[in-house]
N, C-alpha and C positions, 0 to 999 in steps of 0.2 A: 348617862344613858347608854345602854348596850346597843351597838350597831349590828344590823344584819350584815354578815360578812360572807363573801363568796371566795372560795379557795380553788385555785387551779394548779395542776402540776403534781409531781411526785412528792411523797411524804417520806423521804429518806433522811438519815441523820446528817449526810454531807451535802444536802441540797441547799443552794443559796436561796434566800428569801427576799422577795420584793414586796413592798407595800405600795399599792397602786391606788391613787386617789382621782376619782372622776371629776368632771367639771359640773358647773351649775346646770340643774335640771336633768342630770345624768343618773347613773346607777352603776354599781360594781360590776354587773355582768357585761358592761361595755368592753371590759378587758378580755373577755373570753376568746375572741378571735385572735388577738395578738398572742395570748398565752398558748393557745392550741397550735397555731400555725408558725410561730416564730420563736417561742420561748418555752417549748414543751418540757425542757429539762430543768426549768426553774420553778420555784414555788411562788405563785402570785397570790397575795392576800389583798382582796379588793372589797372594802366595805361600801355599803350604801351610806352616804353622808347623812347627817341630821336633816330631817325634813324631806328626804329623798327615798325613793324606792320603798323597801319594806322596813326601813329603820323608823324609829319614833318620829312623829311629826310635831309633837308638843314642844313649845318653846322652853328655854331660850335657844337661839341659833347663832350666837356670836362666834368669832374666831376662837376665843378662849374655850367656849363650850364644845366646839368641834375638836379642839386639841385635847381636851379632857377625854372625850369619847375615843379619839384615835389612840391616845396613850393606852387606854384600856384594851383596844384591839391588839396593839403590839404585845402587851403583857399576855394576852390570851393565845395569840396565834404565832408569835415569833419567839422561839425559845432562846435563852441566853447563849446557847452554843451556836446559834445562827446569826449572832450579832458580831460586828456591825452589819447592818443590812442596808439596802438601797431603797430610797423613796422615789417613785415617779409620780408626778402630779400634772394633770391637764387643767389649764384655765384656772377656775376657782380652786381646784385641787392643787395647782402649783403654788398659789398663795398660801395654802395650808401647809404644803410640804416644807417650804422655807421656814415657817414658824415652828413646825413640829421638830425640824432638825435642831433649831436653837434649844427647844425644850428638852430633847432627848440626849443631846450632847454626843458622847463617844459611841452611843448605840447605833448612830447613823454613819455609814461609810461613804455615801455619795448621794447626789441629787440629780434627777433628770426632770427638768421643768419644761413642759410642752406648752408653749404660748401662754405663760403664766399671767393671770389677770390680777394685778394689784397696782395700787397707785393710779387708779382710773380718774379721769377728769370728772369731778363731782356733778356738774350740770349734765354731762353726757350720761353718767350713770343714772341720774334721776330720769332723764328722758327715756332711756332704754327700759328701766324698771317700770315706769308708768305705762309705756306702750305695751310691755309684756303683760301687765295685769289687765289692761283693757282688752287684750286679745288672747286670753288665757285658755279658752276652750274652743271646741270644734264641733261642727255639725255631725261628722262621722269620721271613720278612719281615712277615707279618701281625702277629706279636707285636711286632716292632720298630716297626711303624707305629702300633699302638695305644699303645705306651709313649711314643712321641714325642708323640702327641697329649696325653697326660697330663702331659708335662713342659714345657709352654709352647708347643706347636705347635698348640693347639686351633683357633686362628683363622687359621692359615696356609693359603693356597689349596692345594687338593689337587694341582694340577700341580707346585707347588714341592716338596711332600712326595714326590711320585713321583720327581722328579729327585734328591732327596736319597737315596732308597732305591736308585735305579739307580746313582748315582755312588759312594755312600759306604758301603753295606752289603756286607760280604764274608763268605764262609764262614770259619769258624775251625777250628783243628786239632781241637777237641773235638767237631766235628760240628754245632755250633750257628752262629748268625750274630752278627756284631758290626760296629760302625763301624770304618772304616779309621783307627784311632787307637791309639796305644800306651797301654795302661792305666797303666803306671808313669809315663809322661810326663804323663798327665792328673792323676794324684795329686800329682805334683810341682808342677803348675800351681796347684792349690788351695793348696799351701803358699806359693808365691810371691805369690798374691793376698792372702794374710793378712799380708804385709809392710805397713808403713806406706804410706799413700797418698802419691803424689808430685804436686805441683802443676805445671801447665804452666809453661814458661819465662816469665819476666817479660816482658810486652809482646807475647807471641805471640798473635795472634788465635785464639781457642779457643771452640768451641761444645760445651757439655756437655748431652747429651740424657738426661733422667731418665725411665725407663719407670715410670709411676705405678701400674701394676697388679702390680708385683713385690713380693712379701712373703716374707721380709724383703728390703729393697731391696739391690741391689748397690752403688748409689752411696751412700756413707756420709754421715751428717749433718755430720761434721767436715770432710770434703772439700768438701761443698757450702757450708758456712759460710765456708770459706776462699776460695771462688770469688766469693761475693756481694760486690759493691762493687768488684771488680777490673775496671777499664775495658776490658781486652782480652778478658775472658771473659764469655760469654753463657750463661746456664742456660735450657734449654728443657724444658718438661714435655710428655711425650707420653702420651696416654690409651691405652696399649697394654701388652702384656707385654714380656718381655725381648728377643725377637727383633726388635729395632727395624728392621734393614734390610729385613726381609720385611713387617712389620706397618705400618710408616710409611715407605714408599719415597719418597713425594713430599716429605715433610719432610726425609728424609735427603739426597735429591738437591738440594733447595733450599739446605740448609746448606753442602753441598759447593760448589755454584756461588757462594755468597756468599764462601766462602774463596778460591776461584779468582779472584774479582773483587777481592780485596784485603781480605776481612774485612768 
């Protein structure tokens, strides 16, 4: 299925391209502030994932279905002359980024994984998914705003939360408000994130950012232990919550630029 894709930055023959993958319940326009304020000279290709934003909501929504759709985005938006390119993925997008790098091989030159969510504890994933579905909608925009603040957005600038409300909150058929996300697709994503973690391809320059204020952590101890000592992989700890692209934009941009420069 064709994904709605947002593109930021110059369209020049020599511009480095970045494929940016948002997290669960997000959308591609979440990368706009980072692109505009920190990476304005790079070409950021940011799709809405399956079941998210303005991309198709119809199933299936598995990892493999996402990878098929993302490979098509790469074919459409990243010309062969701009490869290898860098993939940056946040949370669920980080789990997809690792798997897409395996699928695309030499077309990918580096990975930046921002608090990647994979290998999650299955009972915890079930608990979070069940609670999310039980509290899926809101009475109004103020209710959605306050809930977002309680769910990891407490330190995010008000202007960015305003943009999230304007872009991503929509009226639902039941008269309440909800995010522009398919609830069944979101539940499926929790199941996929409970699969075993996948390591980056051998030798591929990779930065793994761990958000140290997240409890329980999204980045599992076993995955981190497997990354330690791998010459091509760098683990970076960020003193922030899970929304790393918003809470640590300078770090995020610096790591992306390092990858563009060859790791």
